[in-house]
PyMOL Python script that loads the backbone (N, CA, C, O; Angstrom):
from pymol import cmd

cmd.read_pdbstr("""\
ATOM      1  N   MET A   1       0.845  -1.187   0.000  1.00  0.00           N
ATOM      2  CA  MET A   1       0.000   0.000   0.000  1.00  0.00           C
ATOM      3  C   MET A   1       0.882   1.238   0.000  1.00  0.00           C
ATOM      4  O   MET A   1       1.892   1.287   0.701  1.00  0.00           O
ATOM      5  N   THR A   2       0.508   2.214  -0.768  1.00  0.00           N
ATOM      6  CA  THR A   2       1.208   3.483  -0.813  1.00  0.00           C
ATOM      7  C   THR A   2       0.511   4.462   0.123  1.00  0.00           C
ATOM      8  O   THR A   2      -0.708   4.622   0.077  1.00  0.00           O
ATOM      9  N   TYR A   3       1.297   5.114   0.970  1.00  0.00           N
ATOM     10  CA  TYR A   3       0.722   6.093   1.890  1.00  0.00           C
ATOM     11  C   TYR A   3       0.896   7.496   1.326  1.00  0.00           C
ATOM     12  O   TYR A   3       1.963   7.854   0.828  1.00  0.00           O
ATOM     13  N   ILE A   4      -0.145   8.263   1.410  1.00  0.00           N
ATOM     14  CA  ILE A   4      -0.125   9.645   0.959  1.00  0.00           C
ATOM     15  C   ILE A   4       0.168  10.513   2.179  1.00  0.00           C
ATOM     16  O   ILE A   4      -0.487  10.371   3.211  1.00  0.00           O
ATOM     17  N   VAL A   5       1.136  11.401   2.071  1.00  0.00           N
ATOM     18  CA  VAL A   5       1.480  12.230   3.222  1.00  0.00           C
ATOM     19  C   VAL A   5       0.995  13.666   3.047  1.00  0.00           C
ATOM     20  O   VAL A   5       1.557  14.599   3.620  1.00  0.00           O
ATOM     21  N   GLN A   6      -0.032  13.823   2.263  1.00  0.00           N
ATOM     22  CA  GLN A   6      -0.631  15.132   2.063  1.00  0.00           C
ATOM     23  C   GLN A   6      -2.094  15.087   2.473  1.00  0.00           C
ATOM     24  O   GLN A   6      -2.799  14.118   2.190  1.00  0.00           O
ATOM     25  N   ALA A   7      -2.535  16.123   3.128  1.00  0.00           N
ATOM     26  CA  ALA A   7      -3.958  16.249   3.451  1.00  0.00           C
ATOM     27  C   ALA A   7      -4.665  16.906   2.273  1.00  0.00           C
ATOM     28  O   ALA A   7      -4.050  17.611   1.473  1.00  0.00           O
ATOM     29  N   ILE A   8      -5.949  16.664   2.185  1.00  0.00           N
ATOM     30  CA  ILE A   8      -6.804  17.339   1.211  1.00  0.00           C
ATOM     31  C   ILE A   8      -7.710  18.282   1.996  1.00  0.00           C
ATOM     32  O   ILE A   8      -8.342  17.881   2.973  1.00  0.00           O
ATOM     33  N   GLU A   9      -7.765  19.520   1.566  1.00  0.00           N
ATOM     34  CA  GLU A   9      -8.652  20.493   2.212  1.00  0.00           C
ATOM     35  C   GLU A   9      -9.705  20.932   1.202  1.00  0.00           C
ATOM     36  O   GLU A   9      -9.386  21.226   0.049  1.00  0.00           O
ATOM     37  N   THR A  10     -10.960  20.976   1.639  1.00  0.00           N
ATOM     38  CA  THR A  10     -12.034  21.448   0.768  1.00  0.00           C
ATOM     39  C   THR A  10     -12.590  22.752   1.315  1.00  0.00           C
ATOM     40  O   THR A  10     -12.537  23.025   2.514  1.00  0.00           O
ATOM     41  N   ARG A  11     -13.123  23.543   0.402  1.00  0.00           N
ATOM     42  CA  ARG A  11     -13.803  24.769   0.830  1.00  0.00           C
ATOM     43  C   ARG A  11     -14.921  25.099  -0.137  1.00  0.00           C
ATOM     44  O   ARG A  11     -14.842  24.827  -1.335  1.00  0.00           O
ATOM     45  N   TYR A  12     -15.943  25.679   0.407  1.00  0.00           N
ATOM     46  CA  TYR A  12     -17.127  26.070  -0.354  1.00  0.00           C
ATOM     47  C   TYR A  12     -16.845  27.382  -1.077  1.00  0.00           C
ATOM     48  O   TYR A  12     -16.292  28.315  -0.494  1.00  0.00           O
ATOM     49  N   LEU A  13     -17.228  27.445  -2.346  1.00  0.00           N
ATOM     50  CA  LEU A  13     -17.146  28.677  -3.133  1.00  0.00           C
ATOM     51  C   LEU A  13     -18.572  29.060  -3.527  1.00  0.00           C
ATOM     52  O   LEU A  13     -19.247  28.319  -4.241  1.00  0.00           O
ATOM     53  N   GLY A  14     -19.009  30.191  -3.069  1.00  0.00           N
ATOM     54  CA  GLY A  14     -20.376  30.630  -3.346  1.00  0.00           C
ATOM     55  C   GLY A  14     -20.589  30.985  -4.804  1.00  0.00           C
ATOM     56  O   GLY A  14     -19.633  31.132  -5.566  1.00  0.00           O
ATOM     57  N   PRO A  15     -21.856  31.123  -5.188  1.00  0.00           N
ATOM     58  CA  PRO A  15     -22.172  31.434  -6.587  1.00  0.00           C
ATOM     59  C   PRO A  15     -21.738  32.846  -6.963  1.00  0.00           C
ATOM     60  O   PRO A  15     -21.661  33.744  -6.125  1.00  0.00           O
ATOM     61  N   THR A  16     -21.459  33.009  -8.254  1.00  0.00           N
ATOM     62  CA  THR A  16     -21.153  34.327  -8.814  1.00  0.00           C
ATOM     63  C   THR A  16     -22.205  34.637  -9.874  1.00  0.00           C
ATOM     64  O   THR A  16     -23.173  33.892 -10.030  1.00  0.00           O
ATOM     65  N   ASN A  17     -22.017  35.718 -10.591  1.00  0.00           N
ATOM     66  CA  ASN A  17     -22.950  36.048 -11.670  1.00  0.00           C
ATOM     67  C   ASN A  17     -22.872  35.055 -12.819  1.00  0.00           C
ATOM     68  O   ASN A  17     -23.815  34.937 -13.600  1.00  0.00           O
ATOM     69  N   THR A  18     -21.749  34.336 -12.930  1.00  0.00           N
ATOM     70  CA  THR A  18     -21.566  33.435 -14.067  1.00  0.00           C
ATOM     71  C   THR A  18     -21.407  31.967 -13.680  1.00  0.00           C
ATOM     72  O   THR A  18     -21.489  31.093 -14.544  1.00  0.00           O
ATOM     73  N   LYS A  19     -21.184  31.682 -12.408  1.00  0.00           N
ATOM     74  CA  LYS A  19     -20.970  30.295 -11.977  1.00  0.00           C
ATOM     75  C   LYS A  19     -21.839  29.978 -10.771  1.00  0.00           C
ATOM     76  O   LYS A  19     -22.117  30.843  -9.940  1.00  0.00           O
ATOM     77  N   GLY A  20     -22.258  28.739 -10.691  1.00  0.00           N
ATOM     78  CA  GLY A  20     -23.009  28.287  -9.528  1.00  0.00           C
ATOM     79  C   GLY A  20     -22.070  27.975  -8.366  1.00  0.00           C
ATOM     80  O   GLY A  20     -20.856  28.142  -8.481  1.00  0.00           O
ATOM     81  N   SER A  21     -22.629  27.527  -7.258  1.00  0.00           N
ATOM     82  CA  SER A  21     -21.832  27.151  -6.098  1.00  0.00           C
ATOM     83  C   SER A  21     -20.928  25.985  -6.464  1.00  0.00           C
ATOM     84  O   SER A  21     -21.292  25.111  -7.251  1.00  0.00           O
ATOM     85  N   ARG A  22     -19.731  25.996  -5.868  1.00  0.00           N
ATOM     86  CA  ARG A  22     -18.751  24.957  -6.152  1.00  0.00           C
ATOM     87  C   ARG A  22     -18.024  24.582  -4.871  1.00  0.00           C
ATOM     88  O   ARG A  22     -18.131  25.262  -3.851  1.00  0.00           O
ATOM     89  N   ILE A  23     -17.288  23.495  -4.947  1.00  0.00           N
ATOM     90  CA  ILE A  23     -16.390  23.086  -3.871  1.00  0.00           C
ATOM     91  C   ILE A  23     -15.021  22.881  -4.484  1.00  0.00           C
ATOM     92  O   ILE A  23     -14.874  22.193  -5.494  1.00  0.00           O
ATOM     93  N   LYS A  24     -14.015  23.490  -3.859  1.00  0.00           N
ATOM     94  CA  LYS A  24     -12.633  23.315  -4.307  1.00  0.00           C
ATOM     95  C   LYS A  24     -11.924  22.386  -3.340  1.00  0.00           C
ATOM     96  O   LYS A  24     -11.949  22.600  -2.128  1.00  0.00           O
ATOM     97  N   ALA A  25     -11.292  21.351  -3.880  1.00  0.00           N
ATOM     98  CA  ALA A  25     -10.488  20.419  -3.096  1.00  0.00           C
ATOM     99  C   ALA A  25      -9.032  20.652  -3.483  1.00  0.00           C
ATOM    100  O   ALA A  25      -8.691  20.660  -4.665  1.00  0.00           O
ATOM    101  N   SER A  26      -8.171  20.844  -2.472  1.00  0.00           N
ATOM    102  CA  SER A  26      -6.771  21.166  -2.726  1.00  0.00           C
ATOM    103  C   SER A  26      -5.847  20.323  -1.876  1.00  0.00           C
ATOM    104  O   SER A  26      -6.158  19.975  -0.737  1.00  0.00           O
ATOM    105  N   ALA A  27      -4.698  20.003  -2.461  1.00  0.00           N
ATOM    106  CA  ALA A  27      -3.591  19.358  -1.756  1.00  0.00           C
ATOM    107  C   ALA A  27      -2.323  19.931  -2.373  1.00  0.00           C
ATOM    108  O   ALA A  27      -2.390  20.638  -3.378  1.00  0.00           O
ATOM    109  N   GLY A  28      -1.181  19.638  -1.790  1.00  0.00           N
ATOM    110  CA  GLY A  28       0.066  20.131  -2.348  1.00  0.00           C
ATOM    111  C   GLY A  28       0.296  19.662  -3.775  1.00  0.00           C
ATOM    112  O   GLY A  28       0.966  20.345  -4.550  1.00  0.00           O
ATOM    113  N   ALA A  29      -0.247  18.508  -4.132  1.00  0.00           N
ATOM    114  CA  ALA A  29      -0.038  17.913  -5.451  1.00  0.00           C
ATOM    115  C   ALA A  29      -0.984  18.447  -6.520  1.00  0.00           C
ATOM    116  O   ALA A  29      -0.776  18.180  -7.704  1.00  0.00           O
ATOM    117  N   GLY A  30      -2.007  19.187  -6.140  1.00  0.00           N
ATOM    118  CA  GLY A  30      -2.940  19.714  -7.124  1.00  0.00           C
ATOM    119  C   GLY A  30      -4.287  20.061  -6.524  1.00  0.00           C
ATOM    120  O   GLY A  30      -4.493  19.953  -5.315  1.00  0.00           O
ATOM    121  N   SER A  31      -5.199  20.478  -7.383  1.00  0.00           N
ATOM    122  CA  SER A  31      -6.534  20.848  -6.915  1.00  0.00           C
ATOM    123  C   SER A  31      -7.552  20.572  -8.010  1.00  0.00           C
ATOM    124  O   SER A  31      -7.211  20.327  -9.167  1.00  0.00           O
ATOM    125  N   ILE A  32      -8.807  20.620  -7.604  1.00  0.00           N
ATOM    126  CA  ILE A  32      -9.926  20.439  -8.525  1.00  0.00           C
ATOM    127  C   ILE A  32     -11.113  21.223  -7.961  1.00  0.00           C
ATOM    128  O   ILE A  32     -11.280  21.321  -6.745  1.00  0.00           O
ATOM    129  N   THR A  33     -11.922  21.771  -8.840  1.00  0.00           N
ATOM    130  CA  THR A  33     -13.143  22.465  -8.437  1.00  0.00           C
ATOM    131  C   THR A  33     -14.313  21.753  -9.097  1.00  0.00           C
ATOM    132  O   THR A  33     -14.324  21.531 -10.307  1.00  0.00           O
ATOM    133  N   VAL A  34     -15.300  21.399  -8.277  1.00  0.00           N
ATOM    134  CA  VAL A  34     -16.460  20.658  -8.788  1.00  0.00           C
ATOM    135  C   VAL A  34     -17.737  21.419  -8.438  1.00  0.00           C
ATOM    136  O   VAL A  34     -17.783  22.126  -7.432  1.00  0.00           O
ATOM    137  N   PRO A  35     -18.768  21.276  -9.262  1.00  0.00           N
ATOM    138  CA  PRO A  35     -20.053  21.906  -8.928  1.00  0.00           C
ATOM    139  C   PRO A  35     -20.605  21.345  -7.619  1.00  0.00           C
ATOM    140  O   PRO A  35     -20.421  20.167  -7.315  1.00  0.00           O
ATOM    141  N   TYR A  36     -21.269  22.181  -6.864  1.00  0.00           N
ATOM    142  CA  TYR A  36     -21.884  21.735  -5.604  1.00  0.00           C
ATOM    143  C   TYR A  36     -23.061  20.820  -5.926  1.00  0.00           C
ATOM    144  O   TYR A  36     -23.946  21.182  -6.702  1.00  0.00           O
ATOM    145  N   ASP A  37     -23.062  19.642  -5.330  1.00  0.00           N
ATOM    146  CA  ASP A  37     -24.136  18.671  -5.562  1.00  0.00           C
ATOM    147  C   ASP A  37     -25.182  18.821  -4.458  1.00  0.00           C
ATOM    148  O   ASP A  37     -24.997  18.321  -3.349  1.00  0.00           O
ATOM    149  N   TYR A  38     -26.273  19.508  -4.768  1.00  0.00           N
ATOM    150  CA  TYR A  38     -27.305  19.780  -3.767  1.00  0.00           C
ATOM    151  C   TYR A  38     -28.096  18.539  -3.369  1.00  0.00           C
ATOM    152  O   TYR A  38     -28.866  18.582  -2.410  1.00  0.00           O
ATOM    153  N   ALA A  39     -27.919  17.438  -4.086  1.00  0.00           N
ATOM    154  CA  ALA A  39     -28.591  16.189  -3.716  1.00  0.00           C
ATOM    155  C   ALA A  39     -27.917  15.537  -2.514  1.00  0.00           C
ATOM    156  O   ALA A  39     -28.474  14.623  -1.906  1.00  0.00           O
ATOM    157  N   LEU A  40     -26.715  16.007  -2.171  1.00  0.00           N
ATOM    158  CA  LEU A  40     -25.952  15.437  -1.057  1.00  0.00           C
ATOM    159  C   LEU A  40     -25.989  16.369   0.150  1.00  0.00           C
ATOM    160  O   LEU A  40     -26.251  17.564   0.019  1.00  0.00           O
ATOM    161  N   SER A  41     -25.725  15.809   1.318  1.00  0.00           N
ATOM    162  CA  SER A  41     -25.546  16.650   2.506  1.00  0.00           C
ATOM    163  C   SER A  41     -24.252  17.446   2.329  1.00  0.00           C
ATOM    164  O   SER A  41     -23.441  17.134   1.457  1.00  0.00           O
ATOM    165  N   THR A  42     -24.066  18.457   3.144  1.00  0.00           N
ATOM    166  CA  THR A  42     -22.861  19.270   3.060  1.00  0.00           C
ATOM    167  C   THR A  42     -21.611  18.407   3.216  1.00  0.00           C
ATOM    168  O   THR A  42     -20.679  18.518   2.420  1.00  0.00           O
ATOM    169  N   GLU A  43     -21.587  17.553   4.234  1.00  0.00           N
ATOM    170  CA  GLU A  43     -20.416  16.696   4.467  1.00  0.00           C
ATOM    171  C   GLU A  43     -20.147  15.789   3.275  1.00  0.00           C
ATOM    172  O   GLU A  43     -18.998  15.618   2.869  1.00  0.00           O
ATOM    173  N   ARG A  44     -21.201  15.210   2.716  1.00  0.00           N
ATOM    174  CA  ARG A  44     -21.023  14.294   1.577  1.00  0.00           C
ATOM    175  C   ARG A  44     -20.612  15.033   0.306  1.00  0.00           C
ATOM    176  O   ARG A  44     -19.877  14.487  -0.516  1.00  0.00           O
ATOM    177  N   ALA A  45     -21.077  16.262   0.140  1.00  0.00           N
ATOM    178  CA  ALA A  45     -20.676  17.045  -1.029  1.00  0.00           C
ATOM    179  C   ALA A  45     -19.177  17.343  -0.981  1.00  0.00           C
ATOM    180  O   ALA A  45     -18.489  17.272  -1.999  1.00  0.00           O
ATOM    181  N   HIS A  46     -18.681  17.677   0.208  1.00  0.00           N
ATOM    182  CA  HIS A  46     -17.244  17.919   0.364  1.00  0.00           C
ATOM    183  C   HIS A  46     -16.454  16.627   0.191  1.00  0.00           C
ATOM    184  O   HIS A  46     -15.374  16.633  -0.400  1.00  0.00           O
ATOM    185  N   ALA A  47     -16.983  15.527   0.700  1.00  0.00           N
ATOM    186  CA  ALA A  47     -16.319  14.230   0.539  1.00  0.00           C
ATOM    187  C   ALA A  47     -16.249  13.846  -0.939  1.00  0.00           C
ATOM    188  O   ALA A  47     -15.251  13.274  -1.379  1.00  0.00           O
ATOM    189  N   ALA A  48     -17.286  14.150  -1.705  1.00  0.00           N
ATOM    190  CA  ALA A  48     -17.288  13.844  -3.138  1.00  0.00           C
ATOM    191  C   ALA A  48     -16.214  14.655  -3.861  1.00  0.00           C
ATOM    192  O   ALA A  48     -15.564  14.145  -4.774  1.00  0.00           O
ATOM    193  N   ALA A  49     -16.024  15.909  -3.460  1.00  0.00           N
ATOM    194  CA  ALA A  49     -14.986  16.736  -4.068  1.00  0.00           C
ATOM    195  C   ALA A  49     -13.596  16.179  -3.739  1.00  0.00           C
ATOM    196  O   ALA A  49     -12.721  16.128  -4.603  1.00  0.00           O
ATOM    197  N   ALA A  50     -13.401  15.763  -2.485  1.00  0.00           N
ATOM    198  CA  ALA A  50     -12.117  15.168  -2.100  1.00  0.00           C
ATOM    199  C   ALA A  50     -11.872  13.870  -2.860  1.00  0.00           C
ATOM    200  O   ALA A  50     -10.749  13.594  -3.282  1.00  0.00           O
ATOM    201  N   LYS A  51     -12.912  13.088  -3.031  1.00  0.00           N
ATOM    202  CA  LYS A  51     -12.794  11.832  -3.786  1.00  0.00           C
ATOM    203  C   LYS A  51     -12.429  12.115  -5.244  1.00  0.00           C
ATOM    204  O   LYS A  51     -11.625  11.388  -5.828  1.00  0.00           O
ATOM    205  N   ALA A  52     -13.003  13.151  -5.834  1.00  0.00           N
ATOM    206  CA  ALA A  52     -12.680  13.521  -7.214  1.00  0.00           C
ATOM    207  C   ALA A  52     -11.205  13.918  -7.335  1.00  0.00           C
ATOM    208  O   ALA A  52     -10.548  13.575  -8.318  1.00  0.00           O
ATOM    209  N   LEU A  53     -10.685  14.641  -6.336  1.00  0.00           N
ATOM    210  CA  LEU A  53      -9.272  15.009  -6.360  1.00  0.00           C
ATOM    211  C   LEU A  53      -8.390  13.775  -6.204  1.00  0.00           C
ATOM    212  O   LEU A  53      -7.381  13.641  -6.897  1.00  0.00           O
ATOM    213  N   ARG A  54      -8.768  12.870  -5.293  1.00  0.00           N
ATOM    214  CA  ARG A  54      -7.991  11.635  -5.124  1.00  0.00           C
ATOM    215  C   ARG A  54      -7.948  10.857  -6.437  1.00  0.00           C
ATOM    216  O   ARG A  54      -6.899  10.325  -6.802  1.00  0.00           O
ATOM    217  N   ALA A  55      -9.061  10.785  -7.145  1.00  0.00           N
ATOM    218  CA  ALA A  55      -9.090  10.079  -8.429  1.00  0.00           C
ATOM    219  C   ALA A  55      -8.185  10.769  -9.447  1.00  0.00           C
ATOM    220  O   ALA A  55      -7.446  10.105 -10.174  1.00  0.00           O
ATOM    221  N   LYS A  56      -8.242  12.084  -9.497  1.00  0.00           N
ATOM    222  CA  LYS A  56      -7.411  12.851 -10.434  1.00  0.00           C
ATOM    223  C   LYS A  56      -5.931  12.610 -10.172  1.00  0.00           C
ATOM    224  O   LYS A  56      -5.140  12.515 -11.110  1.00  0.00           O
ATOM    225  N   LEU A  57      -5.552  12.510  -8.893  1.00  0.00           N
ATOM    226  CA  LEU A  57      -4.149  12.335  -8.518  1.00  0.00           C
ATOM    227  C   LEU A  57      -3.718  10.873  -8.465  1.00  0.00           C
ATOM    228  O   LEU A  57      -2.541  10.576  -8.258  1.00  0.00           O
ATOM    229  N   GLY A  58      -4.667   9.962  -8.653  1.00  0.00           N
ATOM    230  CA  GLY A  58      -4.341   8.545  -8.599  1.00  0.00           C
ATOM    231  C   GLY A  58      -4.209   7.998  -7.190  1.00  0.00           C
ATOM    232  O   GLY A  58      -3.595   6.952  -6.983  1.00  0.00           O
ATOM    233  N   TRP A  59      -4.775   8.694  -6.230  1.00  0.00           N
ATOM    234  CA  TRP A  59      -4.735   8.273  -4.828  1.00  0.00           C
ATOM    235  C   TRP A  59      -5.966   7.417  -4.528  1.00  0.00           C
ATOM    236  O   TRP A  59      -6.852   7.840  -3.786  1.00  0.00           O
ATOM    237  N   THR A  60      -6.020   6.246  -5.091  1.00  0.00           N
ATOM    238  CA  THR A  60      -7.216   5.417  -5.008  1.00  0.00           C
ATOM    239  C   THR A  60      -7.176   4.404  -3.879  1.00  0.00           C
ATOM    240  O   THR A  60      -8.193   3.774  -3.588  1.00  0.00           O
ATOM    241  N   GLU A  61      -6.029   4.232  -3.236  1.00  0.00           N
ATOM    242  CA  GLU A  61      -5.920   3.241  -2.168  1.00  0.00           C
ATOM    243  C   GLU A  61      -6.112   3.888  -0.802  1.00  0.00           C
ATOM    244  O   GLU A  61      -5.979   5.101  -0.637  1.00  0.00           O
ATOM    245  N   GLY A  62      -6.426   3.040   0.164  1.00  0.00           N
ATOM    246  CA  GLY A  62      -6.458   3.485   1.547  1.00  0.00           C
ATOM    247  C   GLY A  62      -7.779   4.062   1.995  1.00  0.00           C
ATOM    248  O   GLY A  62      -8.657   4.391   1.197  1.00  0.00           O
ATOM    249  N   GLN A  63      -7.882   4.171   3.293  1.00  0.00           N
ATOM    250  CA  GLN A  63      -9.068   4.745   3.926  1.00  0.00           C
ATOM    251  C   GLN A  63      -8.768   6.187   4.307  1.00  0.00           C
ATOM    252  O   GLN A  63      -7.703   6.487   4.847  1.00  0.00           O
ATOM    253  N   TRP A  64      -9.703   7.065   4.024  1.00  0.00           N
ATOM    254  CA  TRP A  64      -9.555   8.489   4.346  1.00  0.00           C
ATOM    255  C   TRP A  64     -10.599   8.873   5.384  1.00  0.00           C
ATOM    256  O   TRP A  64     -11.721   8.368   5.367  1.00  0.00           O
ATOM    257  N   VAL A  65     -10.219   9.774   6.287  1.00  0.00           N
ATOM    258  CA  VAL A  65     -11.148  10.270   7.294  1.00  0.00           C
ATOM    259  C   VAL A  65     -11.325  11.774   7.105  1.00  0.00           C
ATOM    260  O   VAL A  65     -10.452  12.464   6.579  1.00  0.00           O
ATOM    261  N   GLN A  66     -12.474  12.254   7.548  1.00  0.00           N
ATOM    262  CA  GLN A  66     -12.886  13.636   7.321  1.00  0.00           C
ATOM    263  C   GLN A  66     -13.069  14.346   8.651  1.00  0.00           C
ATOM    264  O   GLN A  66     -13.588  13.769   9.607  1.00  0.00           O
ATOM    265  N   GLY A  67     -12.638  15.604   8.708  1.00  0.00           N
ATOM    266  CA  GLY A  67     -12.859  16.439   9.883  1.00  0.00           C
ATOM    267  C   GLY A  67     -13.080  17.876   9.455  1.00  0.00           C
ATOM    268  O   GLY A  67     -12.706  18.257   8.346  1.00  0.00           O
ATOM    269  N   GLY A  68     -13.680  18.675  10.319  1.00  0.00           N
ATOM    270  CA  GLY A  68     -13.919  20.080  10.008  1.00  0.00           C
ATOM    271  C   GLY A  68     -12.638  20.885  10.067  1.00  0.00           C
ATOM    272  O   GLY A  68     -11.694  20.508  10.762  1.00  0.00           O
ATOM    273  N   ASN A  69     -12.599  22.001   9.334  1.00  0.00           N
ATOM    274  CA  ASN A  69     -11.426  22.870   9.422  1.00  0.00           C
ATOM    275  C   ASN A  69     -11.706  24.039  10.354  1.00  0.00           C
ATOM    276  O   ASN A  69     -12.856  24.301  10.706  1.00  0.00           O
ATOM    277  N   VAL A  70     -10.662  24.732  10.747  1.00  0.00           N
ATOM    278  CA  VAL A  70     -10.780  25.820  11.718  1.00  0.00           C
ATOM    279  C   VAL A  70     -11.611  26.974  11.173  1.00  0.00           C
ATOM    280  O   VAL A  70     -12.358  27.606  11.919  1.00  0.00           O
ATOM    281  N   ALA A  71     -11.488  27.255   9.879  1.00  0.00           N
ATOM    282  CA  ALA A  71     -12.222  28.380   9.292  1.00  0.00           C
ATOM    283  C   ALA A  71     -13.725  28.120   9.263  1.00  0.00           C
ATOM    284  O   ALA A  71     -14.518  29.061   9.223  1.00  0.00           O
ATOM    285  N   GLY A  72     -14.115  26.856   9.281  1.00  0.00           N
ATOM    286  CA  GLY A  72     -15.529  26.517   9.315  1.00  0.00           C
ATOM    287  C   GLY A  72     -16.220  26.532   7.970  1.00  0.00           C
ATOM    288  O   GLY A  72     -17.444  26.411   7.911  1.00  0.00           O
ATOM    289  N   ASN A  73     -15.470  26.680   6.880  1.00  0.00           N
ATOM    290  CA  ASN A  73     -16.113  26.706   5.567  1.00  0.00           C
ATOM    291  C   ASN A  73     -15.722  25.503   4.708  1.00  0.00           C
ATOM    292  O   ASN A  73     -15.883  25.528   3.487  1.00  0.00           O
ATOM    293  N   GLY A  74     -15.215  24.463   5.341  1.00  0.00           N
ATOM    294  CA  GLY A  74     -14.808  23.288   4.584  1.00  0.00           C
ATOM    295  C   GLY A  74     -14.386  22.158   5.501  1.00  0.00           C
ATOM    296  O   GLY A  74     -14.689  22.150   6.694  1.00  0.00           O
ATOM    297  N   TYR A  75     -13.677  21.203   4.914  1.00  0.00           N
ATOM    298  CA  TYR A  75     -13.268  20.003   5.636  1.00  0.00           C
ATOM    299  C   TYR A  75     -11.835  19.653   5.270  1.00  0.00           C
ATOM    300  O   TYR A  75     -11.297  20.119   4.265  1.00  0.00           O
ATOM    301  N   VAL A  76     -11.231  18.818   6.110  1.00  0.00           N
ATOM    302  CA  VAL A  76      -9.902  18.302   5.849  1.00  0.00           C
ATOM    303  C   VAL A  76     -10.000  16.785   5.818  1.00  0.00           C
ATOM    304  O   VAL A  76     -10.713  16.184   6.623  1.00  0.00           O
ATOM    305  N   PHE A  77      -9.284  16.170   4.888  1.00  0.00           N
ATOM    306  CA  PHE A  77      -9.271  14.722   4.715  1.00  0.00           C
ATOM    307  C   PHE A  77      -7.844  14.237   4.822  1.00  0.00           C
ATOM    308  O   PHE A  77      -6.947  14.801   4.195  1.00  0.00           O
ATOM    309  N   VAL A  78      -7.621  13.194   5.612  1.00  0.00           N
ATOM    310  CA  VAL A  78      -6.302  12.593   5.747  1.00  0.00           C
ATOM    311  C   VAL A  78      -6.416  11.076   5.617  1.00  0.00           C
ATOM    312  O   VAL A  78      -7.442  10.480   5.946  1.00  0.00           O
ATOM    313  N   GLN A  79      -5.340  10.476   5.130  1.00  0.00           N
ATOM    314  CA  GLN A  79      -5.329   9.028   5.003  1.00  0.00           C
ATOM    315  C   GLN A  79      -5.129   8.421   6.384  1.00  0.00           C
ATOM    316  O   GLN A  79      -4.237   8.833   7.125  1.00  0.00           O
ATOM    317  N   ALA A  80      -5.962   7.438   6.731  1.00  0.00           N
ATOM    318  CA  ALA A  80      -5.995   6.920   8.099  1.00  0.00           C
ATOM    319  C   ALA A  80      -5.231   5.624   8.288  1.00  0.00           C
ATOM    320  O   ALA A  80      -4.915   5.270   9.424  1.00  0.00           O
ATOM    321  N   ASP A  81      -4.924   4.908   7.226  1.00  0.00           N
ATOM    322  CA  ASP A  81      -4.279   3.614   7.438  1.00  0.00           C
ATOM    323  C   ASP A  81      -2.829   3.580   7.054  1.00  0.00           C
ATOM    324  O   ASP A  81      -2.179   2.543   7.187  1.00  0.00           O
TER     325      ASP A  81
END
""", "prot")
cmd.dss("prot")
cmd.show_as("cartoon", "prot")
cmd.util.cbc("prot")
cmd.orient("prot")
C-alpha cells in the first residue's frame, strides 16, 4: 500500500454572476473544483470533491477520514491507514 502524506482540504465557493456554487479540493499535489451537488448533505458534497481530487491524482488506495477545518467553511481529509 502506498501512503499519501498530504492532506486534502475542501472549501465552499459561493455562486457568482456566471458560476453556480462549487467546492474546491486542494492538496500540495494539485486541486480540482467541482459543482456543488445539492442532492448530497454538506459533508457528503465535500467528501465527493475530495474523492474527485484523489481520483485525479491517482490516490485510489487506503481509507480516508474527514474532519472540520478551523475556518468553518470546509473540511480536511487525511489518510488513516
